[in-house]
N, C-alpha and C positions, 0 to 999 in steps of 0.2 A: 504493500499500500503506500502509495506516495505522500511525503510530508506536505502541509498545507505550505503555498508560496504565499510570498507576500502581497501578490497582486489578488489573490483571492480572499485575504483576511478582510472583516467588516470594520471598518475604523469607525469609532463614535464621534459624532459631529462636536465641533467646538463653537462656543458663542464667540463669533468671529468679530462681532461689534463690541463686546466687552474687550476683548483682548486688545483690540486697536486704541480703545479709549483707555486701559490700563497703560499703554507704552505711548500715549500721546501722539499715535500716528493718523495725521489728517490727509495725507494724500491718497489719490485714488491708487487701488491697489489691482495688480494685474500679476499672472504668472512669468514677470520678465525680470533682468537684472537689476535696472534701479529700483523695483520694489524689494528684490530680495536684501542690496545693499541696505535700502532704507530701514527695513524691519530688523534686520540687526544691529543696526546702530542704535534705534529707537529702544529695541528689548532690553540692550545691553546698559544703556542709560539711564533706565526707569526701573528694573526689576532687579534687585540686588542680589548677588550670590549669599547665601547664608545658612548655616545648618542647625539654627535653633531647635528645629523638632528632634533629630538624632541625639543633640547635646543634651538636652532634657530627658531623654531615654524614652521617647514616643516613638511610634512607628512611622514611617515614612511612605505613604500610600500612592502607587504610581496610576491609580486608575484616572483618566482624565477628568473626570468629574470633581474628584477629590483634590487635584493640582489646579482645578478651575477654581472652586470653592477658597482654596488658600492663597492663592497668587493674585486671581482677579478680583476677588470680592472681600478677602480678608486683610488686604495689603500687605502682605507678606511675598517674601521670595523664596528661593530653593537652592538645590544643588544640581549637579550636570543632568541628572535622570529626569527631575520636575523639570527644569529650563528648556532643555532641549524636546523632550516629549509636547511640553506645550507649544512650543515653536513650529515642531514637526505638525501636529493637529492644524495650525493656523495656515501654514503653507499648504498642507493639502486642501483646505478650504477655499484657498485662493485658486487652486488649480495647478502647483507645482508637483512634479514628479520627485519624491522625498521618501528617502529610507534611513532606517537608524544604521550607525557603525558603533562597535564597541573596541575601546583601547586600552592597552597597558600604559599606567602614568609614569614617566620617566623625569618628570621636572624633581630636580635636586638628586637626582640617580646617577648614575655612570651608564653610558648608552648600552653596555651589555647585561645591564639588570634585568632578570626576566622578572617581571612583576605580574599581578593577576589582572585580568581585565576589570576593570573597576570604573572606567569612565565612557561616556557616550557622547557621540558627535553625528553631525548630518550629512548625508549626502545629497545632492540636489542636480538632476539630471536636467539641463536646460539649453535648447537651441544646439542640441548634438554636443555640448560639452559637460563635463562634471564639474561641479563645485563642493567645495566643503564648507560648512558653517558650523560654529560651536559658541553658544552664548552662555557654556556652563563650565569654564575653567577658572573660575574665580580670579586670582590675581594676573592672570595672563589670557583673560578670556578675549576671544578672537571677534574683533569689529569689523572685519569685512568678509567676502566670500572668496575663498581661495579656487584658482584654478588647479586641478589635479594635474600639475606637472612638475617634474622633478627639477630640483636645482635651479630655481630661478628666483630671485629676490623678489615678493610681491608687495607693494605698499599697502598699507591699512591706515584708517583715521588715525591710529597710534603708532606702535612699532609695525617695521616691516616683518614678514613671516616668510618661510619658505618650507617647501616637502623635499626630502632627501629619501632616496631609498635605503633600506636596512634589510638584507638579506630578501625575502619575501615580502616584506612589509612595507609600509611607508611610515616615515616619522615626521612629525609636525614640530617645527622648530620657531623660535622667536630672537630676534637680534635684540639682546639687552645690554647696554652698557658696551656696545660693539662687539660684543660674543655672541654666537648662535648657540642657544640653551635648547637642548631638546626637550620637548612638551610629553609628548607621548609617540607609541607606536602602535599601529592597527593593520588589519587588512581591509579588503572591500567586500568581505561576505557579510551578507546583512543578518543579524543575529535574531534568533525567536525571541517573540516577548518574554517568554520564561527566563532567557539567559540575562536580560535587563532586571528582571524581578530578583535572581539569585545574586546578580552584582550588587542589588540596590541594598538588598538584606544584608550583605557581608558589611558593606561600608558603614552601615546605618546601624549595627549592633554589635560588631566585631569590638571586643574589649582594646584591642591595641589599635584601632581605626582611629584616624586624625579627627573623624566627624564626632565620634563619641567622648573624646577627651580633650579637645580644644573648641573653644568658640570662634567660628571664622565667619567674616563677610567680606564682599568685595563689590564695588561698582564703578563705572565710569562717571566720569563727570567733567564734561567738556575735553580737556586735552590731559586731565588727571586719571590716574588710577587711584583708589581709594580702597586701602585693604584695613582690616581688622584681624589681629591673632590674640586672642584672650583680651590684654589691657594695652598692647601695643597698637596704636592706630598710626597710619603712615600713609601719605601722599607722595605719588610719584610722578613727575612731569617729564618728558623727553627733554634731555639736554640739562639737566638739573640734578643736582644731590638730592636723594630722597631725604623727605621731612618725617621726622620720627616722633610719636608724641607718646607718653608714657600716662595714660589715664589713671587718675588717683582711687578712683573706688567704682562700685558697682553703679552708682547713682550716673558718673561722667559717662560709663560706658553705654548706659541706655540714653543717655542725651544723643551721644554720637551715632548711635544705631538709629534713631528715631531722625535725627535733624540733618546728617550727612548721609546715610544709606537710605532714608526714606522709607523704614520699615514701620509698622504697625505692630508692636510687640505684641504676642500671643499672652491671653490671661492664663498662667499658670500658677499654682500656689508655691511651687520652688525656684520660679524665675528671679526674684528680688536676692535670695539667700545665694544662688548660683553665681549672681553675675557678682556678689559680695565677696564672693571666695576666688574669683578669678586669678591665676597667678601673674605677678607684675613683669 
């Protein structure tokens, strides 16, 4: 018996109007390159990367209805699976041919490290050409749409990116302070939804996962990248030294999450205590 292919799966509809309002996208949408670039830039600027849900010990639900409720209506963000599943649903509703890919993270690792498949990105086939988009890589989220072509520097609204071949895989890299840094490696096979569910369960529950042990947030603000790791708030601009700010206490962390990352924090009995216990 043949497995179900991506083409035969039934994809739940998204409230596209609510999504476009959430990212403040006001131009006409169509399955074309200007729309793709515009949506990626708007999404990255308005929906923060954040891991409050697993950090608080709560399950991360990948059903589209749950992601819509959390991100579109409750003022939250999310991490790679939530971010890219939401963008994928919006692109499909507009008429794009889009599929998921799964990757092994190499950020802050050596090139030959073999990590688990714990990151999701998107493949968009448009006008006979394959593009890659990814609104869920935190501090190095891609703000453009890359051509699937090896060994060429590709400009984005922020850092330049490139793709290189790594054995039979592709490797996504960004140029940080003049040095090409690997982000992750991947192949072009479309994972089944259960593969994403398993990867999501691992990163959101494993005791050694970064997302269960540290508070992480990131967002694009104009020409700046904003990042938060526990109580360290950092602002990075191209051509400038990073600005590091050590936040004093949980109240200041809350203020930065709300005012700089645009988050509506969840109502949770342990949130105040957990924010107050963050390491400096």
